NUNUGU-755299 format. One record per residue: residue number from 1; residue in three letters; x, y, z of N, C-alpha, C, O, CB in turn. Coordinates in steps of 0.2 Angstrom, whole numbers. Glycine has a CB too. Example, Ala and Ser with C-alpha at 12.3 -4.5 7.8 and 13.67 -1.06 7.14 Angstrom:
2
PT  seq  type    n_X    n_Y    n_Z   ca_X   ca_Y   ca_Z    c_X    c_Y    c_Z    o_X    o_Y    o_Z   cb_X   cb_Y   cb_Z
PT    1   ALA     66    -28     39     62    -22     39     66    -16     39     71    -17     42     57    -22     45
PT    2   SER     64    -11     35     68     -5     36     64      0     39     67      6     40     70     -3     29
//
This chain:
118
PT  seq  type    n_X    n_Y    n_Z   ca_X   ca_Y   ca_Z    c_X    c_Y    c_Z    o_X    o_Y    o_Z   cb_X   cb_Y   cb_Z
PT    1   GLN    621    860    183    620    859    175    613    866    176    608    866    180    617    849    172
PT    2   VAL    616    870    170    611    874    168    605    873    165    604    869    160    613    877    165
PT    3   GLN    598    877    167    592    872    165    589    878    163    591    882    167    588    866    171
PT    4   VAL    585    881    158    583    886    156    576    883    152    577    882    147    587    889    152
PT    5   VAL    570    883    156    562    881    155    557    887    154    555    892    156    559    879    162
PT    6   GLU    556    885    150    550    890    146    544    889    148    543    884    151    549    889    139
PT    7   SER    538    892    148    531    891    150    526    897    150    527    903    151    531    889    157
PT    8   GLY    521    894    148    514    900    148    510    902    140    507    907    138    517    909    152
PT    9   GLY    514    896    137    512    897    131    504    892    130    502    888    134    519    896    126
PT   10   GLY    502    892    125    493    890    126    490    893    121    492    898    118    488    892    133
PT   11   LEU    484    890    120    480    893    114    476    899    115    474    899    121    475    888    111
PT   12   VAL    475    905    110    472    910    112    468    915    105    471    916    100    478    914    116
PT   13   GLN    466    915    106    460    921    101    466    927     98    471    930    101    453    927    107
PT   14   PRO    464    927     93    468    934     89    465    940     93    459    941     94    465    936     79
PT   15   GLY    469    943     95    468    950     99    470    949    106    471    954    110    461    952     99
PT   16   GLY    470    942    109    471    939    115    478    943    116    481    946    113    470    932    115
PT   17   SER    480    939    126    485    939    125    487    934    131    483    930    134    487    946    126
PT   18   LEU    496    933    131    499    929    133    505    931    136    508    936    134    500    925    128
PT   19   ARG    506    927    144    512    930    146    515    924    146    513    919    148    511    935    152
PT   20   LEU    522    925    144    528    919    143    533    919    148    536    924    149    532    919    135
PT   21   SER    535    914    153    540    915    157    546    911    154    545    906    151    537    913    163
PT   22   CYS    551    912    155    557    907    155    561    909    162    563    915    164    564    908    147
PT   23   THR    562    902    166    565    901    172    571    899    172    572    894    170    562    898    176
PT   24   THR    578    902    175    585    899    175    586    895    180    584    897    186    589    903    175
PT   25   SER    590    890    180    595    887    186    603    886    186    605    887    181    593    881    187
PT   26   GLY    606    885    190    612    882    189    618    887    184    622    885    181    609    874    185
PT   27   THR    614    895    186    620    901    181    617    907    186    612    908    188    617    902    171
PT   28   GLU    622    912    187    622    918    189    614    922    184    616    927    180    630    921    187
PT   29   PHE    611    922    184    605    924    178    606    931    179    604    934    174    596    922    178
PT   30   SER    608    935    183    609    943    182    614    943    178    615    948    175    610    947    188
PT   31   ASN    620    938    177    624    940    173    622    939    165    626    942    161    630    936    174
PT   32   HIS    617    936    162    614    935    156    611    939    153    605    939    154    611    932    156
PT   33   ALA    613    943    147    608    946    144    603    940    141    603    934    141    611    950    139
PT   34   ILE    597    943    138    592    936    136    588    937    130    585    943    131    585    934    143
PT   35   ASP    587    935    127    583    934    120    577    929    121    578    923    123    587    933    114
PT   36   TRP    572    932    118    566    926    115    567    926    108    568    932    106    557    929    117
PT   37   TYR    566    921    103    565    918     99    558    915     97    554    913    100    570    913     99
PT   38   ARG    559    915     91    551    910     90    552    909     83    554    913     78    541    915     92
PT   39   GLN    549    901     82    550    898     78    543    895     74    538    893     77    554    894     80
PT   40   ARG    543    896     68    534    895     65    536    889     61    542    888     60    530    901     59
PT   41   PRO    531    885     60    531    879     56    535    879     49    533    882     44    525    877     56
PT   42   GLY    540    876     50    543    877     41    547    882     40    548    885     35    537    879     35
PT   43   GLU    550    885     47    555    892     47    557    891     51    555    887     55    554    899     47
PT   44   GLU    565    894     50    570    895     54    568    898     61    562    900     61    575    898     51
PT   45   ARG    572    900     66    571    902     72    573    909     71    579    911     70    574    897     78
PT   46   LYS    567    914     72    571    921     72    567    926     79    562    925     82    570    925     62
PT   47   PHE    573    931     79    572    935     86    568    939     87    567    944     83    577    937     88
PT   48   VAL    565    937     92    556    941     95    558    948     98    556    954     96    551    936    102
PT   49   ALA    563    947    103    564    952    108    572    952    113    577    948    111    558    951    115
PT   50   TYR    574    956    117    580    958    117    580    960    125    576    965    126    583    964    111
PT   51   ILE    584    958    131    584    962    136    591    961    139    592    955    139    578    961    141
PT   52   SER    595    965    141    601    965    143    602    965    148    597    962    152    604    968    141
PT   53   THR    608    967    152    607    965    158    608    971    165    608    970    171    612    960    159
PT   54   ASN    607    977    161    605    982    163    598    985    161    597    991    162    609    985    162
PT   55   GLU    594    981    158    588    980    154    586    984    150    581    986    150    584    980    157
PT   56   ILE    593    985    145    591    989    139    585    984    136    585    978    137    599    991    134
PT   57   THR    581    986    132    577    979    127    578    981    121    580    986    120    569    976    127
PT   58   ASP    576    976    116    576    978    108    569    974    106    566    971    110    583    976    103
PT   59   TYR    568    975    102    561    970     98    563    970     90    567    974     87    552    975     99
PT   60   VAL    560    965     86    559    966     81    552    970     80    547    971     83    559    960     79
PT   61   ASP    554    973     73    547    976     71    541    976     72    537    980     74    546    975     67
PT   62   SER    539    969     70    532    965     69    530    968     77    526    972     77    533    956     68
PT   63   VAL    533    966     82    529    966     89    532    972     94    532    972    100    530    959     93
PT   64   LYS    535    978     89    533    982     94    528    987     96    525    990     91    537    983     93
PT   65   GLY    526    988    101    519    991    102    516    985    106    513    987    110    516    993     96
PT   66   ARG    516    980    104    514    974    107    515    969    112    511    966    116    513    973    105
PT   67   PHE    522    968    110    527    962    117    531    967    120    535    972    119    533    955    113
PT   68   THR    529    964    125    535    969    132    541    960    135    540    954    137    527    974    143
PT   69   ILE    546    964    134    551    960    137    553    961    143    555    967    144    555    959    134
PT   70   ALA    554    957    150    556    961    157    559    955    161    558    949    159    548    964    161
PT   71   ARG    563    956    166    568    951    168    565    952    176    562    957    176    576    953    165
PT   72   ASP    566    949    182    566    949    189    570    944    191    569    938    191    561    949    192
PT   73   ASN    579    949    193    583    945    194    583    940    200    587    934    201    587    949    194
PT   74   ALA    578    943    206    577    941    211    575    932    209    578    927    210    572    946    214
PT   75   GLU    569    932    206    565    925    203    570    924    197    566    923    193    555    925    201
PT   76   ASN    575    923    194    579    920    189    573    921    185    570    915    184    583    911    191
PT   77   THR    570    927    181    564    923    178    563    930    171    562    936    172    556    921    187
PT   78   VAL    563    927    166    562    932    160    555    930    159    553    924    158    568    932    154
PT   79   TYR    551    938    157    546    936    156    544    940    146    547    944    143    542    940    162
PT   80   LEU    540    937    145    537    942    138    529    941    140    526    936    143    539    937    128
PT   81   GLN    526    950    137    520    950    138    520    951    132    523    956    131    516    953    143
PT   82   MET    516    948    128    511    946    122    503    950    122    497    947    124    511    937    122
PT   83   ASN    504    955    119    495    958    120    493    957    112    497    953    109    493    969    123
PT   84   GLU    489    960    109    486    960    103    488    954     98    488    954     92    487    966     99
PT   85   LEU    488    947    102    490    942     95    489    943     90    483    945     89    490    937     95
PT   86   THR    492    940     87    489    937     80    489    933     77    492    928     80    491    939     77
PT   87   LEU    487    930     69    489    923     67    495    922     67    498    917     70    487    921     59
PT   88   GLY    500    927     63    507    928     63    513    926     71    519    925     72    507    936     61
PT   89   ASP    508    926     74    512    925     82    513    919     83    518    917     86    509    928     89
PT   90   THR    507    913     80    510    907     81    515    903     78    517    902     72    505    905     81
PT   91   ALA    519    900     86    528    897     84    527    896     93    523    897     97    536    904     80
PT   92   VAL    533    894     91    535    889     98    541    895    100    546    896     96    539    879     96
PT   93   TYR    538    898    107    545    902    107    550    899    112    549    895    116    544    910    110
PT   94   PHE    555    901    111    561    899    114    565    905    119    565    911    117    565    897    108
PT   95   CYS    567    902    123    570    906    127    580    907    128    583    904    133    567    905    132
PT   96   HIS    582    910    126    590    909    125    595    915    130    596    921    131    592    911    116
PT   97   LEU    597    912    131    603    916    135    610    918    134    615    913    134    604    913    141
PT   98   HIS    612    924    132    620    925    130    625    923    136    624    923    142    622    933    129
PT   99   PRO    630    920    132    635    918    137    639    926    140    641    931    138    642    912    132
PT  100   SER    638    923    148    640    928    152    647    931    153    649    935    157    638    927    156
PT  101   CYS    651    926    148    657    927    147    660    928    141    656    927    137    659    924    150
PT  102   VAL    668    930    139    669    927    131    670    919    131    670    916    125    675    931    128
PT  103   GLU    671    917    136    672    909    133    666    904    134    666    898    133    679    906    136
PT  104   CYS    660    909    138    656    905    141    651    901    135    650    904    130    653    908    147
PT  105   PRO    646    895    137    641    894    132    637    898    133    637    902    137    638    888    131
PT  106   HIS    631    897    127    625    901    127    619    895    129    620    889    128    624    906    121
PT  107   PHE    615    897    131    611    892    133    603    891    130    600    897    129    611    894    140
PT  108   TRP    600    888    129    594    889    125    587    883    129    587    877    130    596    886    115
PT  109   GLY    581    888    130    576    882    133    574    877    126    575    876    120    568    886    136
PT  110   ARG    569    873    132    565    868    124    561    871    120    559    868    115    560    862    125
PT  111   GLY    557    879    122    552    880    121    545    879    124    543    875    128    551    878    117
PT  112   THR    541    885    120    533    883    122    529    887    118    528    893    117    531    884    128
PT  113   GLN    527    880    116    522    883    110    516    888    111    513    888    116    519    877    106
PT  114   VAL    514    893    105    510    897    106    505    897    100    508    898     95    512    903    107
PT  115   ILE    499    895     99    494    895     94    490    901     96    487    902    102    489    889     95
PT  116   VAL    488    906     92    484    910     90    479    907     85    480    904     80    488    915     88
PT  117   SER    474    908     87    468    905     84    461    906     83    458    906     88    468    901     87
PT  118   SER    457    908     79    449    908     82    445    901     79    439    901     81    444    915     79
//
């Protein structure tokens, strides 16, 4: 059974930093491209960052230069380093595993809450 578990969320002041982790089991981690999404209260879930199997990355414009996505295949973990956090970064952050084959499923974690507040 595939498990996707996010961690590292919490309460931080504006301008602060957090590092989120997404650890998986039950699947060949290195075969998955992975995204981070976030969902603010009352809004739909939205894309934040992406890393391919060969470590090509992409970001939504609002986090470019502040957030960094990275993966450690040996640890089956993807990270999201978040710096210069703003009130607008408050959300639940979700990890998403792209399918590892054409007919394979997507996998989502349950999310980790990030609150940016003074």
